[in-house]
C-alpha positions as CSV (number, residue, x, y, z in Angstrom):
1,X,-2.1,5.6,5.4
2,X,-1.2,5.2,1.4
3,X,-3.5,7.4,-0.6
4,X,-3.8,5.9,-4.0
5,X,-3.7,8.6,-6.8
6,X,-3.6,9.5,-10.5
7,X,-0.1,10.2,-11.5
8,X,-0.4,14.0,-11.7
9,X,-1.9,14.8,-8.5
10,X,0.8,13.9,-5.9
11,X,2.6,16.6,-6.5
12,X,-0.3,19.3,-6.3
13,X,-0.7,17.8,-3.1
14,X,2.8,18.2,-2.1
15,X,2.6,22.0,-3.0
16,X,-0.7,22.5,-1.0
17,X,1.1,20.8,2.1
18,X,4.3,22.7,1.7
19,X,2.3,26.2,1.0
20,X,5.4,28.9,0.9
21,X,7.8,26.1,2.6
22,X,11.0,25.1,1.2
23,X,10.4,21.3,-0.4
24,X,13.6,19.0,-0.6
25,X,14.1,16.0,-2.1
26,X,15.7,13.4,0.5
27,X,16.1,10.0,-0.7
28,X,15.0,7.5,-3.7
29,X,14.5,3.8,-2.0
30,X,14.2,1.0,-4.4
31,X,12.6,-2.5,-3.6
32,X,15.0,-5.0,-3.6
33,X,15.6,-7.2,-7.1
34,X,14.2,-6.4,-10.5
35,X,11.2,-4.4,-9.2
36,X,10.2,-1.2,-10.6
37,X,8.9,-0.1,-7.4
38,X,10.2,2.8,-5.6
39,X,9.6,5.7,-3.4
40,X,10.8,9.1,-3.6
41,X,10.8,10.6,-0.6
42,X,10.5,14.8,0.0
43,X,10.9,16.8,3.3
44,X,9.4,20.1,4.3
45,X,11.9,20.9,7.4
46,X,9.7,24.2,8.4
47,X,6.5,21.7,8.7
48,X,8.4,18.7,10.2
49,X,6.7,16.5,7.4
50,X,7.9,13.9,5.1
51,X,6.3,13.4,1.9
52,X,6.5,9.7,0.6
53,X,5.9,9.4,-3.2
54,X,5.5,5.3,-4.1
55,X,6.2,4.9,-7.8
56,X,6.0,1.9,-10.4
57,X,8.7,3.1,-12.7
58,X,7.9,6.7,-13.1
59,X,4.3,6.1,-12.6
60,X,2.9,7.5,-9.4
61,X,0.4,5.0,-7.9
62,X,0.3,6.9,-4.3
63,X,1.7,8.9,-1.4
64,X,1.9,8.7,2.1
65,X,2.4,11.9,4.5
66,X,4.0,11.6,7.6
67,X,4.5,14.5,10.4
68,X,7.7,13.9,12.7
69,X,8.1,15.0,16.2
70,X,11.7,16.7,14.9
71,X,12.4,16.5,11.2
72,X,15.1,14.0,10.3
73,X,16.3,12.7,7.0
74,X,17.2,9.6,8.5
75,X,13.8,9.1,10.0
76,X,12.3,9.8,6.5
77,X,14.6,7.1,4.9
78,X,13.4,4.8,7.6
79,X,10.1,5.1,6.8
80,X,10.3,4.6,3.2
81,X,12.2,1.0,3.8
82,X,9.0,0.4,5.9
83,X,6.5,1.3,3.4
84,X,8.6,-0.9,0.7
85,X,8.4,-3.8,2.9
86,X,4.8,-3.2,3.1
87,X,4.2,-3.4,-0.5
């Protein structure tokens, strides 16, 4: 489920989800063509969570949090592509 949000709130949500766990930036996936829509994916390996930040240019317009059975950067990138295809 995509959660629409104001620009500054997604990073607060990411920090709350991560707690004291390390967060790493995984990948930025752009929508094909001249679209400014993109998704920046962050991972929290210790919790098997991926956080997809949906942006239009540099403005955050929503985010999606996925819990994985096993943490995988490949899976996170595939999820980002799937989200972009839905937009």
